[in-house]
DRENPA-3360 file (N, C-alpha, C; in nm, 2 decimals, always signed):
BEGIN
1 = MNASPGPV = +1.93/+0.66/+0.06/+1.83/+0.77/+0.06/+1.86/+0.86/+0.18 ~ +1.87/+0.99/+0.16/+1.88/+1.08/+0.27/+1.75/+1.16/+0.29 ~ +1.70/+1.14/+0.41/+1.57/+1.21/+0.44/+1.59/+1.36/+0.44 ~ +1.49/+1.43/+0.38/+1.49/+1.57/+0.38/+1.46/+1.63/+0.52 ~ +1.50/+1.75/+0.55/+1.48/+1.81/+0.68/+1.33/+1.81/+0.72 ~ +1.24/+1.83/+0.63/+1.10/+1.84/+0.66/+1.04/+1.72/+0.74 ~ +1.05/+1.60/+0.68/+1.00/+1.48/+0.75/+1.07/+1.46/+0.88 ~ +1.20/+1.48/+0.89/+1.28/+1.46/+1.01/+1.23/+1.55/+1.12;
9 = CLILPVVA = +1.21/+1.67/+1.09/+1.16/+1.77/+1.19/+1.02/+1.73/+1.25 ~ +0.94/+1.66/+1.16/+0.81/+1.61/+1.21/+0.82/+1.48/+1.28 ~ +0.91/+1.40/+1.24/+0.92/+1.26/+1.30/+0.98/+1.27/+1.44 ~ +1.08/+1.36/+1.46/+1.15/+1.36/+1.59/+1.05/+1.38/+1.71 ~ +0.96/+1.48/+1.70/+0.87/+1.50/+1.81/+0.77/+1.38/+1.83 ~ +0.73/+1.32/+1.71/+0.64/+1.21/+1.72/+0.71/+1.09/+1.79 ~ +0.84/+1.06/+1.76/+0.91/+0.96/+1.83/+0.93/+0.99/+1.97 ~ +0.96/+1.12/+2.01/+0.97/+1.16/+2.15/+0.85/+1.13/+2.23;
17 = LIAYWVVR = +0.73/+1.16/+2.17/+0.60/+1.14/+2.24/+0.58/+0.99/+2.25 ~ +0.61/+0.91/+2.15/+0.60/+0.77/+2.16/+0.68/+0.71/+2.27 ~ +0.81/+0.76/+2.28/+0.90/+0.71/+2.39/+0.84/+0.75/+2.52 ~ +0.78/+0.87/+2.53/+0.73/+0.92/+2.66/+0.61/+0.83/+2.71 ~ +0.52/+0.79/+2.61/+0.41/+0.71/+2.65/+0.46/+0.57/+2.69 ~ +0.56/+0.52/+2.62/+0.61/+0.38/+2.65/+0.66/+0.39/+2.80 ~ +0.74/+0.49/+2.83/+0.79/+0.50/+2.97/+0.68/+0.51/+3.07 ~ +0.58/+0.59/+3.03/+0.46/+0.61/+3.12/+0.39/+0.47/+3.14;
25 = SRAAESRP = +0.39/+0.39/+3.04/+0.32/+0.26/+3.05/+0.39/+0.17/+3.15 ~ +0.52/+0.18/+3.15/+0.60/+0.10/+3.25/+0.57/+0.14/+3.39 ~ +0.54/+0.26/+3.41/+0.51/+0.31/+3.55/+0.36/+0.31/+3.59 ~ +0.28/+0.26/+3.49/+0.13/+0.26/+3.52/+0.10/+0.17/+3.63 ~ -0.01/+0.20/+3.71/-0.05/+0.12/+3.82/-0.15/+0.01/+3.79 ~ -0.22/+0.03/+3.68/-0.32/-0.07/+3.64/-0.30/-0.12/+3.50 ~ -0.35/-0.24/+3.47/-0.33/-0.29/+3.33/-0.41/-0.21/+3.23 ~ -0.53/-0.16/+3.25/-0.59/-0.08/+3.15/-0.51/+0.05/+3.12;
33 = ERVGYIAA = -0.46/+0.11/+3.22/-0.38/+0.23/+3.20/-0.25/+0.19/+3.12 ~ -0.19/+0.08/+3.15/-0.07/+0.04/+3.08/-0.09/+0.01/+2.93 ~ -0.20/-0.06/+2.91/-0.23/-0.10/+2.77/-0.28/+0.03/+2.69 ~ -0.35/+0.12/+2.76/-0.39/+0.24/+2.70/-0.28/+0.32/+2.65 ~ -0.17/+0.34/+2.73/-0.05/+0.41/+2.68/+0.01/+0.34/+2.56 ~ +0.02/+0.21/+2.57/+0.08/+0.14/+2.46/+0.00/+0.15/+2.33 ~ -0.13/+0.15/+2.35/-0.22/+0.16/+2.23/-0.20/+0.30/+2.16 ~ -0.19/+0.41/+2.25/-0.17/+0.54/+2.19/-0.04/+0.55/+2.12;
41 = AVGLAGFV = +0.07/+0.49/+2.18/+0.20/+0.49/+2.13/+0.21/+0.42/+1.99 ~ +0.14/+0.30/+1.98/+0.14/+0.22/+1.86/+0.06/+0.30/+1.75 ~ -0.05/+0.35/+1.79/-0.13/+0.43/+1.69/-0.06/+0.55/+1.64 ~ +0.01/+0.62/+1.73/+0.09/+0.73/+1.68/+0.21/+0.69/+1.60 ~ +0.27/+0.57/+1.62/+0.38/+0.52/+1.55/+0.35/+0.51/+1.40 ~ +0.22/+0.49/+1.37/+0.19/+0.48/+1.23/+0.22/+0.60/+1.14 ~ +0.23/+0.71/+1.21/+0.27/+0.84/+1.14/+0.41/+0.84/+1.09 ~ +0.50/+0.76/+1.16/+0.64/+0.76/+1.12/+0.66/+0.71/+0.98;
49 = PALMAPEF = +0.62/+0.59/+0.94/+0.64/+0.55/+0.80/+0.55/+0.64/+0.70 ~ +0.44/+0.69/+0.75/+0.36/+0.77/+0.66/+0.43/+0.90/+0.63 ~ +0.50/+0.96/+0.73/+0.58/+1.08/+0.71/+0.70/+1.05/+0.62 ~ +0.76/+0.93/+0.63/+0.87/+0.90/+0.55/+0.84/+0.87/+0.41 ~ +0.71/+0.83/+0.38/+0.67/+0.79/+0.25/+0.70/+0.89/+0.13 ~ +0.68/+1.02/+0.15/+0.72/+1.11/+0.05/+0.86/+1.11/+0.00 ~ +0.95/+1.05/+0.09/+1.09/+1.04/+0.05/+1.11/+0.94/-0.07 ~ +1.02/+0.85/-0.08/+1.02/+0.75/-0.19/+0.94/+0.79/-0.31;
57 = SRPGETGL = +0.97/+0.90/-0.36/+0.88/+0.96/-0.47/+0.93/+0.92/-0.61 ~ +1.05/+0.87/-0.62/+1.10/+0.84/-0.75/+1.04/+0.70/-0.80 ~ +1.02/+0.69/-0.93/+0.95/+0.57/-0.99/+1.02/+0.44/-0.95 ~ +1.15/+0.44/-0.93/+1.22/+0.32/-0.90/+1.21/+0.28/-0.75 ~ +1.14/+0.36/-0.67/+1.13/+0.34/-0.53/+0.99/+0.30/-0.49 ~ +0.91/+0.25/-0.58/+0.77/+0.21/-0.55/+0.76/+0.10/-0.45 ~ +0.86/+0.01/-0.45/+0.86/-0.10/-0.35/+0.87/-0.04/-0.21 ~ +0.96/+0.05/-0.19/+0.98/+0.11/-0.06/+0.86/+0.19/-0.02;
65 = LAGAGVLT = +0.80/+0.26/-0.12/+0.68/+0.34/-0.09/+0.56/+0.24/-0.05 ~ +0.55/+0.13/-0.12/+0.44/+0.04/-0.08/+0.47/-0.02/+0.06 ~ +0.60/-0.05/+0.09/+0.63/-0.10/+0.22/+0.60/+0.00/+0.33 ~ +0.62/+0.13/+0.31/+0.59/+0.23/+0.41/+0.44/+0.23/+0.43 ~ +0.36/+0.22/+0.32/+0.22/+0.22/+0.33/+0.16/+0.10/+0.41 ~ +0.22/-0.02/+0.38/+0.18/-0.14/+0.45/+0.21/-0.13/+0.60 ~ +0.33/-0.08/+0.63/+0.37/-0.06/+0.77/+0.27/+0.04/+0.84 ~ +0.24/+0.14/+0.77/+0.14/+0.24/+0.83/+0.01/+0.17/+0.86;
73 = VLLAVAGI = -0.04/+0.09/+0.77/-0.17/+0.02/+0.79/-0.16/-0.08/+0.90 ~ -0.05/-0.15/+0.91/-0.04/-0.25/+1.02/-0.03/-0.19/+1.16 ~ +0.04/-0.08/+1.17/+0.05/+0.00/+1.30/-0.09/+0.06/+1.33 ~ -0.16/+0.10/+1.23/-0.30/+0.16/+1.25/-0.39/+0.05/+1.31 ~ -0.39/-0.07/+1.24/-0.47/-0.18/+1.29/-0.44/-0.22/+1.43 ~ -0.30/-0.23/+1.46/-0.26/-0.27/+1.59/-0.30/-0.17/+1.69 ~ -0.29/-0.04/+1.66/-0.33/+0.06/+1.76/-0.48/+0.05/+1.79 ~ -0.56/+0.03/+1.69/-0.71/+0.02/+1.71/-0.74/-0.11/+1.79;
81 = ALAWWTFQ = -0.67/-0.22/+1.76/-0.69/-0.34/+1.83/-0.65/-0.33/+1.98 ~ -0.54/-0.26/+2.01/-0.50/-0.24/+2.15/-0.60/-0.15/+2.22 ~ -0.65/-0.05/+2.15/-0.75/+0.04/+2.21/-0.88/-0.03/+2.25 ~ -0.92/-0.12/+2.16/-1.04/-0.21/+2.19/-1.01/-0.29/+2.31 ~ -0.89/-0.35/+2.32/-0.86/-0.43/+2.43/-0.86/-0.35/+2.56 ~ -0.81/-0.23/+2.55/-0.81/-0.14/+2.67/-0.95/-0.12/+2.72 ~ -1.04/-0.09/+2.63/-1.18/-0.06/+2.67/-1.24/-0.19/+2.73 ~ -1.21/-0.31/+2.68/-1.26/-0.43/+2.74/-1.20/-0.45/+2.88;
89 = LRKREPGG = -1.07/-0.42/+2.90/-1.01/-0.44/+3.03/-1.07/-0.34/+3.13 ~ -1.11/-0.22/+3.09/-1.17/-0.13/+3.18/-1.31/-0.17/+3.24 ~ -1.37/-0.27/+3.16/-1.50/-0.32/+3.21/-1.48/-0.41/+3.33 ~ -1.36/-0.47/+3.34/-1.33/-0.57/+3.44/-1.24/-0.52/+3.55 ~ -1.15/-0.43/+3.51/-1.05/-0.38/+3.61/-1.06/-0.23/+3.62 ~ -1.05/-0.17/+3.74/-1.05/-0.03/+3.76/-0.92/+0.03/+3.71 ~ -0.92/+0.16/+3.68/-0.79/+0.23/+3.65/-0.79/+0.27/+3.50 ~ -0.71/+0.37/+3.47/-0.69/+0.41/+3.34/-0.80/+0.51/+3.30;
97 = VSLYPTLA = -0.77/+0.59/+3.19/-0.86/+0.69/+3.14/-0.89/+0.66/+3.00 ~ -1.00/+0.71/+2.95/-1.04/+0.68/+2.81/-0.96/+0.77/+2.71 ~ -0.88/+0.86/+2.75/-0.82/+0.95/+2.66/-0.72/+0.88/+2.56 ~ -0.64/+0.79/+2.62/-0.53/+0.73/+2.54/-0.59/+0.62/+2.44 ~ -0.68/+0.53/+2.48/-0.73/+0.45/+2.38/-0.82/+0.52/+2.27 ~ -0.88/+0.63/+2.32/-0.95/+0.71/+2.22/-0.85/+0.78/+2.12 ~ -0.74/+0.83/+2.17/-0.64/+0.88/+2.08/-0.59/+0.77/+1.98 ~ -0.57/+0.65/+2.04/-0.52/+0.54/+1.95/-0.62/+0.51/+1.84;
105 = CLFGLANL = -0.75/+0.52/+1.87/-0.85/+0.50/+1.76/-0.84/+0.61/+1.66 ~ -0.83/+0.73/+1.70/-0.82/+0.84/+1.61/-0.70/+0.83/+1.52 ~ -0.58/+0.80/+1.59/-0.46/+0.79/+1.51/-0.47/+0.67/+1.41 ~ -0.53/+0.56/+1.46/-0.55/+0.45/+1.37/-0.63/+0.48/+1.25 ~ -0.75/+0.54/+1.27/-0.83/+0.58/+1.16/-0.76/+0.67/+1.06 ~ -0.69/+0.77/+1.11/-0.62/+0.86/+1.02/-0.51/+0.78/+0.94 ~ -0.44/+0.69/+1.01/-0.33/+0.62/+0.94/-0.39/+0.51/+0.84 ~ -0.51/+0.46/+0.87/-0.57/+0.37/+0.78/-0.59/+0.44/+0.64;
113 = ACGGGIVA = -0.65/+0.56/+0.65/-0.68/+0.63/+0.53/-0.55/+0.67/+0.46 ~ -0.45/+0.72/+0.54/-0.33/+0.77/+0.48/-0.25/+0.65/+0.42 ~ -0.24/+0.54/+0.50/-0.17/+0.42/+0.46/-0.23/+0.36/+0.34 ~ -0.36/+0.36/+0.33/-0.43/+0.30/+0.21/-0.39/+0.37/+0.09 ~ -0.38/+0.51/+0.10/-0.34/+0.59/-0.02/-0.20/+0.56/-0.06 ~ -0.11/+0.55/+0.04/+0.03/+0.52/+0.01/+0.04/+0.38/-0.05 ~ -0.03/+0.28/+0.00/-0.02/+0.15/-0.06/-0.07/+0.15/-0.21 ~ -0.18/+0.22/-0.23/-0.23/+0.23/-0.37/-0.13/+0.29/-0.46;
121 = TGFRLLVP = -0.07/+0.40/-0.41/+0.03/+0.46/-0.50/+0.16/+0.37/-0.52 ~ +0.20/+0.31/-0.41/+0.32/+0.22/-0.42/+0.30/+0.11/-0.51 ~ +0.18/+0.05/-0.52/+0.15/-0.06/-0.60/+0.10/-0.02/-0.74 ~ +0.11/+0.11/-0.77/+0.07/+0.17/-0.89/-0.08/+0.14/-0.93 ~ -0.17/+0.14/-0.83/-0.31/+0.12/-0.85/-0.37/+0.24/-0.90 ~ -0.32/+0.36/-0.87/-0.38/+0.49/-0.91/-0.33/+0.53/-1.05 ~ -0.21/+0.48/-1.09/-0.16/+0.51/-1.22/-0.12/+0.38/-1.29 ~ -0.22/+0.31/-1.34/-0.19/+0.18/-1.41/-0.10/+0.20/-1.53;
129 = TGGTPWTW = +0.00/+0.11/-1.55/+0.09/+0.11/-1.66/+0.07/-0.02/-1.74 ~ +0.14/-0.02/-1.86/+0.13/-0.14/-1.94/+0.00/-0.15/-2.01 ~ -0.04/-0.27/-2.04/-0.16/-0.29/-2.11/-0.14/-0.36/-2.25 ~ -0.24/-0.39/-2.32/-0.23/-0.46/-2.45/-0.24/-0.35/-2.56 ~ -0.13/-0.33/-2.64/-0.14/-0.23/-2.75/-0.23/-0.29/-2.86 ~ -0.29/-0.20/-2.93/-0.37/-0.24/-3.05/-0.36/-0.14/-3.16 ~ -0.40/-0.17/-3.28/-0.38/-0.09/-3.39/-0.51/-0.03/-3.44 ~ -0.50/+0.10/-3.46/-0.62/+0.17/-3.52/-0.58/+0.20/-3.67;
137 = RSETHGID = -0.67/+0.19/-3.76/-0.64/+0.21/-3.90/-0.74/+0.30/-3.97 ~ -0.68/+0.39/-4.05/-0.77/+0.48/-4.13/-0.77/+0.42/-4.27 ~ -0.88/+0.36/-4.31/-0.89/+0.31/-4.45/-0.88/+0.42/-4.55 ~ -0.93/+0.53/-4.52/-0.94/+0.64/-4.62/-0.79/+0.68/-4.66 ~ -0.70/+0.69/-4.56/-0.57/+0.74/-4.59/-0.47/+0.63/-4.59 ~ -0.51/+0.50/-4.56/-0.42/+0.39/-4.56/-0.30/+0.40/-4.46 ~ -0.34/+0.44/-4.33/-0.23/+0.46/-4.23/-0.28/+0.38/-4.11 ~ -0.18/+0.33/-4.03/-0.20/+0.26/-3.91/-0.13/+0.34/-3.79;
145 = VTIPSERW = -0.20/+0.34/-3.68/-0.14/+0.40/-3.56/-0.15/+0.30/-3.44 ~ -0.04/+0.29/-3.36/-0.04/+0.20/-3.25/-0.10/+0.28/-3.13 ~ -0.20/+0.21/-3.07/-0.27/+0.26/-2.95/-0.21/+0.19/-2.83 ~ -0.15/+0.26/-2.73/-0.06/+0.19/-2.63/-0.13/+0.09/-2.54 ~ -0.26/+0.10/-2.52/-0.33/+0.02/-2.42/-0.48/+0.00/-2.45 ~ -0.53/-0.11/-2.41/-0.67/-0.14/-2.43/-0.76/-0.04/-2.34 ~ -0.70/+0.03/-2.25/-0.77/+0.13/-2.17/-0.81/+0.25/-2.26 ~ -0.74/+0.27/-2.37/-0.77/+0.38/-2.47/-0.89/+0.33/-2.55;
153 = TVQPNPNV = -0.99/+0.41/-2.56/-1.11/+0.38/-2.64/-1.14/+0.49/-2.74 ~ -1.19/+0.45/-2.85/-1.23/+0.54/-2.96/-1.35/+0.62/-2.92 ~ -1.35/+0.75/-2.94/-1.46/+0.83/-2.92/-1.50/+0.90/-3.05 ~ -1.64/+0.92/-3.07/-1.68/+0.99/-3.19/-1.64/+1.13/-3.20 ~ -1.58/+1.17/-3.30/-1.54/+1.32/-3.32/-1.53/+1.34/-3.47 ~ -1.63/+1.41/-3.54/-1.62/+1.42/-3.68/-1.52/+1.52/-3.73 ~ -1.46/+1.59/-3.64/-1.36/+1.70/-3.68/-1.22/+1.65/-3.69 ~ -1.19/+1.52/-3.65/-1.06/+1.46/-3.67/-1.07/+1.32/-3.72;
161 = LGYFTCPR = -0.95/+1.26/-3.76/-0.95/+1.13/-3.82/-0.98/+1.03/-3.71 ~ -0.92/+1.05/-3.59/-0.94/+0.95/-3.48/-0.92/+1.02/-3.35 ~ -1.00/+0.98/-3.25/-1.01/+1.05/-3.12/-1.01/+0.94/-3.01 ~ -0.92/+0.95/-2.92/-0.91/+0.84/-2.82/-0.90/+0.90/-2.68 ~ -0.96/+0.83/-2.58/-0.95/+0.88/-2.44/-0.91/+0.76/-2.35 ~ -0.85/+0.79/-2.24/-0.82/+0.69/-2.14/-0.84/+0.76/-2.00 ~ -0.92/+0.69/-1.91/-0.95/+0.75/-1.78/-0.83/+0.75/-1.68 ~ -0.75/+0.64/-1.69/-0.64/+0.62/-1.59/-0.52/+0.57/-1.66;
169 = PLTMAIVA = -0.41/+0.66/-1.67/-0.41/+0.80/-1.64/-0.50/+0.88/-1.74 ~ -0.54/+1.00/-1.70/-0.63/+1.08/-1.78/-0.57/+1.13/-1.91 ~ -0.61/+1.07/-2.02/-0.54/+1.09/-2.15/-0.64/+1.13/-2.26 ~ -0.60/+1.22/-2.35/-0.67/+1.24/-2.47/-0.57/+1.24/-2.59 ~ -0.60/+1.16/-2.69/-0.50/+1.15/-2.81/-0.58/+1.17/-2.94 ~ -0.52/+1.23/-3.03/-0.59/+1.26/-3.16/-0.50/+1.23/-3.28 ~ -0.56/+1.16/-3.38/-0.51/+1.16/-3.51/-0.57/+1.27/-3.58 ~ -0.51/+1.39/-3.59/-0.57/+1.51/-3.63/-0.61/+1.52/-3.78;
177 = EALPAGTD = -0.51/+1.50/-3.86/-0.53/+1.51/-4.01/-0.41/+1.45/-4.08 ~ -0.43/+1.42/-4.21/-0.33/+1.38/-4.30/-0.31/+1.49/-4.40 ~ -0.20/+1.56/-4.39/-0.16/+1.67/-4.47/-0.08/+1.63/-4.59 ~ -0.09/+1.70/-4.70/-0.01/+1.66/-4.82/+0.14/+1.68/-4.79 ~ +0.22/+1.58/-4.83/+0.37/+1.58/-4.81/+0.44/+1.52/-4.93 ~ +0.39/+1.54/-5.05/+0.45/+1.49/-5.17/+0.59/+1.55/-5.20 ~ +0.61/+1.67/-5.15/+0.73/+1.74/-5.17/+0.79/+1.78/-5.03 ~ +0.92/+1.81/-5.03/+0.98/+1.86/-4.91/+0.92/+1.99/-4.86;
185 = AELDAAVA = +0.88/+2.07/-4.95/+0.82/+2.20/-4.91/+0.68/+2.17/-4.83 ~ +0.61/+2.08/-4.88/+0.48/+2.05/-4.82/+0.50/+1.98/-4.68 ~ +0.61/+1.90/-4.67/+0.64/+1.84/-4.54/+0.69/+1.95/-4.44 ~ +0.77/+2.04/-4.49/+0.81/+2.15/-4.40/+0.69/+2.23/-4.35 ~ +0.59/+2.25/-4.44/+0.47/+2.32/-4.40/+0.40/+2.25/-4.29 ~ +0.39/+2.12/-4.31/+0.32/+2.03/-4.21/+0.39/+2.03/-4.07 ~ +0.52/+2.02/-4.07/+0.60/+2.03/-3.95/+0.58/+2.16/-3.88 ~ +0.58/+2.27/-3.96/+0.57/+2.41/-3.91/+0.43/+2.42/-3.84;
193 = KGKKMAPP = +0.33/+2.35/-3.90/+0.20/+2.36/-3.83/+0.20/+2.28/-3.70 ~ +0.27/+2.17/-3.70/+0.29/+2.09/-3.57/+0.36/+2.17/-3.47 ~ +0.46/+2.25/-3.51/+0.54/+2.32/-3.41/+0.46/+2.44/-3.35 ~ +0.36/+2.49/-3.42/+0.28/+2.59/-3.36/+0.19/+2.53/-3.25 ~ +0.16/+2.40/-3.25/+0.08/+2.34/-3.15/+0.17/+2.28/-3.04 ~ +0.30/+2.28/-3.05/+0.39/+2.21/-2.96/+0.39/+2.28/-2.82 ~ +0.43/+2.21/-2.72/+0.45/+2.27/-2.58/+0.56/+2.38/-2.59 ~ +0.55/+2.47/-2.49/+0.66/+2.57/-2.49/+0.80/+2.52/-2.47;
201 = AVAGRDER = +0.89/+2.59/-2.52/+1.03/+2.55/-2.51/+1.08/+2.57/-2.36 ~ +1.05/+2.47/-2.27/+1.09/+2.48/-2.13/+1.17/+2.36/-2.10 ~ +1.24/+2.36/-1.98/+1.32/+2.25/-1.94/+1.23/+2.12/-1.94 ~ +1.29/+2.01/-1.99/+1.22/+1.89/-1.99/+1.15/+1.86/-2.12 ~ +1.15/+1.95/-2.21/+1.08/+1.92/-2.34/+1.17/+1.84/-2.42 ~ +1.12/+1.73/-2.48/+1.19/+1.64/-2.57/+1.14/+1.67/-2.72 ~ +1.23/+1.72/-2.80/+1.20/+1.74/-2.94/+1.30/+1.66/-3.02 ~ +1.25/+1.59/-3.12/+1.34/+1.50/-3.20/+1.29/+1.49/-3.34;
209 = SRVNDHGQ = +1.38/+1.46/-3.43/+1.35/+1.43/-3.57/+1.42/+1.30/-3.60 ~ +1.35/+1.19/-3.61/+1.41/+1.06/-3.63/+1.33/+0.97/-3.73 ~ +1.36/+0.85/-3.73/+1.29/+0.75/-3.81/+1.23/+0.65/-3.71 ~ +1.10/+0.62/-3.72/+1.04/+0.53/-3.62/+1.07/+0.39/-3.65 ~ +1.01/+0.30/-3.57/+1.04/+0.15/-3.59/+0.98/+0.10/-3.72 ~ +0.90/+0.17/-3.78/+0.84/+0.12/-3.91/+0.91/+0.19/-4.03 ~ +1.02/+0.26/-4.01/+1.09/+0.32/-4.12/+1.04/+0.45/-4.17 ~ +0.95/+0.51/-4.09/+0.89/+0.64/-4.13/+0.95/+0.75/-4.06;
217 = PYWMSLGE = +1.00/+0.86/-4.13/+1.06/+0.97/-4.07/+0.95/+1.06/-4.00 ~ +0.99/+1.10/-3.88/+0.89/+1.18/-3.80/+0.96/+1.29/-3.72 ~ +0.88/+1.39/-3.69/+0.93/+1.50/-3.60/+0.83/+1.49/-3.48 ~ +0.88/+1.51/-3.36/+0.80/+1.50/-3.24/+0.85/+1.60/-3.13 ~ +0.75/+1.66/-3.06/+0.78/+1.75/-2.95/+0.69/+1.70/-2.83 ~ +0.76/+1.68/-2.72/+0.68/+1.63/-2.60/+0.73/+1.71/-2.48 ~ +0.64/+1.76/-2.40/+0.68/+1.84/-2.28/+0.56/+1.87/-2.20 ~ +0.58/+1.96/-2.11/+0.47/+2.00/-2.01/+0.43/+2.14/-2.03;
225 = TTGPKGPY = +0.31/+2.17/-2.00/+0.26/+2.31/-2.00/+0.15/+2.31/-1.90 ~ +0.08/+2.43/-1.88/-0.02/+2.45/-1.78/-0.14/+2.51/-1.85 ~ -0.26/+2.46/-1.81/-0.38/+2.51/-1.86/-0.48/+2.54/-1.74 ~ -0.60/+2.57/-1.77/-0.70/+2.60/-1.67/-0.72/+2.49/-1.56 ~ -0.69/+2.37/-1.60/-0.71/+2.26/-1.50/-0.57/+2.22/-1.44 ~ -0.47/+2.30/-1.46/-0.34/+2.27/-1.40/-0.24/+2.21/-1.50 ~ -0.13/+2.16/-1.46/-0.02/+2.12/-1.55/-0.06/+1.99/-1.62 ~ -0.01/+1.97/-1.74/-0.04/+1.85/-1.82/+0.07/+1.83/-1.92;
233 = VLGVSVTR = +0.08/+1.70/-1.97/+0.18/+1.67/-2.07/+0.12/+1.69/-2.20 ~ +0.19/+1.75/-2.29/+0.15/+1.79/-2.43/+0.25/+1.73/-2.53 ~ +0.20/+1.66/-2.63/+0.29/+1.61/-2.73/+0.23/+1.63/-2.87 ~ +0.31/+1.65/-2.97/+0.27/+1.67/-3.11/+0.37/+1.60/-3.19 ~ +0.32/+1.53/-3.30/+0.42/+1.47/-3.39/+0.36/+1.48/-3.54 ~ +0.46/+1.48/-3.63/+0.43/+1.48/-3.77/+0.51/+1.37/-3.83 ~ +0.44/+1.27/-3.89/+0.51/+1.16/-3.95/+0.48/+1.15/-4.10 ~ +0.59/+1.14/-4.18/+0.57/+1.13/-4.33/+0.55/+0.98/-4.37;
241 = VRDKAVLL = +0.43/+0.96/-4.43/+0.40/+0.82/-4.48/+0.37/+0.84/-4.63 ~ +0.46/+0.80/-4.71/+0.44/+0.82/-4.86/+0.42/+0.96/-4.89 ~ +0.31/+1.00/-4.94/+0.29/+1.14/-4.98/+0.20/+1.22/-4.88 ~ +0.19/+1.17/-4.76/+0.11/+1.23/-4.65/+0.20/+1.26/-4.53 ~ +0.16/+1.37/-4.46/+0.22/+1.40/-4.33/+0.11/+1.39/-4.22 ~ +0.12/+1.29/-4.14/+0.01/+1.26/-4.04/+0.04/+1.34/-3.91 ~ -0.05/+1.42/-3.87/-0.04/+1.50/-3.75/-0.11/+1.44/-3.64 ~ -0.04/+1.41/-3.53/-0.09/+1.35/-3.41/-0.07/+1.44/-3.29;
249 = MFEGQYRL = -0.17/+1.44/-3.19/-0.16/+1.52/-3.07/-0.19/+1.43/-2.95 ~ -0.13/+1.47/-2.84/-0.15/+1.39/-2.71/-0.16/+1.49/-2.60 ~ -0.25/+1.47/-2.51/-0.26/+1.55/-2.38/-0.29/+1.45/-2.27 ~ -0.21/+1.47/-2.16/-0.23/+1.38/-2.04/-0.23/+1.47/-1.92 ~ -0.34/+1.47/-1.85/-0.36/+1.56/-1.74/-0.32/+1.50/-1.61 ~ -0.24/+1.58/-1.53/-0.20/+1.54/-1.40/-0.32/+1.55/-1.30 ~ -0.34/+1.44/-1.22/-0.46/+1.45/-1.13/-0.41/+1.42/-0.98 ~ -0.30/+1.36/-0.96/-0.25/+1.33/-0.83/-0.17/+1.45/-0.77;
257 = TSEAGRAQ = -0.18/+1.47/-0.65/-0.11/+1.58/-0.59/+0.02/+1.54/-0.51 ~ +0.03/+1.42/-0.47/+0.16/+1.37/-0.40/+0.27/+1.37/-0.50 ~ +0.39/+1.39/-0.44/+0.51/+1.39/-0.52/+0.53/+1.25/-0.59 ~ +0.51/+1.15/-0.52/+0.53/+1.01/-0.58/+0.42/+0.99/-0.68 ~ +0.30/+1.02/-0.66/+0.19/+1.00/-0.76/+0.22/+1.09/-0.88 ~ +0.26/+1.21/-0.87/+0.29/+1.30/-0.98/+0.41/+1.24/-1.06 ~ +0.51/+1.19/-1.00/+0.62/+1.13/-1.07/+0.58/+1.00/-1.15 ~ +0.49/+0.92/-1.09/+0.44/+0.81/-1.16/+0.35/+0.85/-1.28;
265 = EAEALRAS = +0.27/+0.95/-1.26/+0.19/+1.00/-1.37/+0.28/+1.05/-1.49 ~ +0.38/+1.13/-1.45/+0.47/+1.18/-1.55/+0.53/+1.07/-1.63 ~ +0.58/+0.97/-1.57/+0.64/+0.85/-1.63/+0.55/+0.78/-1.73 ~ +0.43/+0.75/-1.67/+0.33/+0.68/-1.75/+0.28/+0.76/-1.87 ~ +0.25/+0.89/-1.85/+0.20/+0.98/-1.96/+0.31/+0.99/-2.07 ~ +0.43/+1.02/-2.03/+0.54/+1.04/-2.13/+0.56/+0.91/-2.21 ~ +0.56/+0.79/-2.14/+0.58/+0.67/-2.21/+0.46/+0.64/-2.31 ~ +0.34/+0.66/-2.27/+0.23/+0.65/-2.36/+0.23/+0.74/-2.48;
273 = AATFLASV = +0.27/+0.87/-2.45/+0.28/+0.97/-2.56/+0.38/+0.93/-2.66 ~ +0.50/+0.89/-2.61/+0.61/+0.86/-2.70/+0.57/+0.74/-2.79 ~ +0.50/+0.64/-2.73/+0.46/+0.52/-2.81/+0.36/+0.56/-2.92 ~ +0.26/+0.64/-2.88/+0.16/+0.69/-2.97/+0.21/+0.78/-3.08 ~ +0.28/+0.88/-3.04/+0.33/+0.98/-3.14/+0.42/+0.93/-3.24 ~ +0.50/+0.82/-3.21/+0.60/+0.77/-3.30/+0.56/+0.64/-3.37 ~ +0.43/+0.62/-3.38/+0.39/+0.48/-3.42/+0.32/+0.48/-3.56 ~ +0.31/+0.59/-3.63/+0.24/+0.59/-3.76/+0.32/+0.51/-3.86;
281 = R = +0.24/+0.43/-3.94/+0.30/+0.35/-4.05/+0.20/+0.34/-4.16;
% end
């Protein structure tokens, strides 16, 4: 991994200030003053792994991201503990000022919050993946659809055949309708309808015409677009099952703002969408 210039430019002055306080601690005349400098240095050191964390934004680097978060939290706790010790020493020994242990507490609290968020992202607590797939069936049309996770729940909607939502990651999926597809012309018309609902033809869009795992031919388009609430993943598929063309839709809204969180959301949303959209049988 090569660190980008942004974090390096921020880390260098932080490390320089840490080194300065360590040197000052060695020249301190009293123990409270010495421990106070060390407390401030340790509390400030928590910002170093926190600033490095955005470099581990790719899904395969979640272990490194979690490690950066854990180190940030440990340094934050150590800084607060040393600050508390400094205040206790000042009750028994003269010397030292309250500025440095106070700074250590402030640094520690900031890094506790920041490190907690990094840990949650690194351990995928904000974007849960996996789950237990289950099958939804339309008795009227004799079709089955695979729902990727038990986190997806059925919601009442009289305008569609099936409507599902998931809060984490934020997902909406629809079994929209079963169109006639007894002839190739009818199937082409159904696919044309799906294409009108598909995401724009931008970089990163996945469009395919294949046969799914159940032997059913399908067309699918999956990509990203932007709406009033920001960017989201949009997918549409049309699957031919006997004399019907089943139209499915998927929307997954991005909610996280960090680069690592956004990458995890993209991976999770696209995986869920691909499972759902290509599952009709």
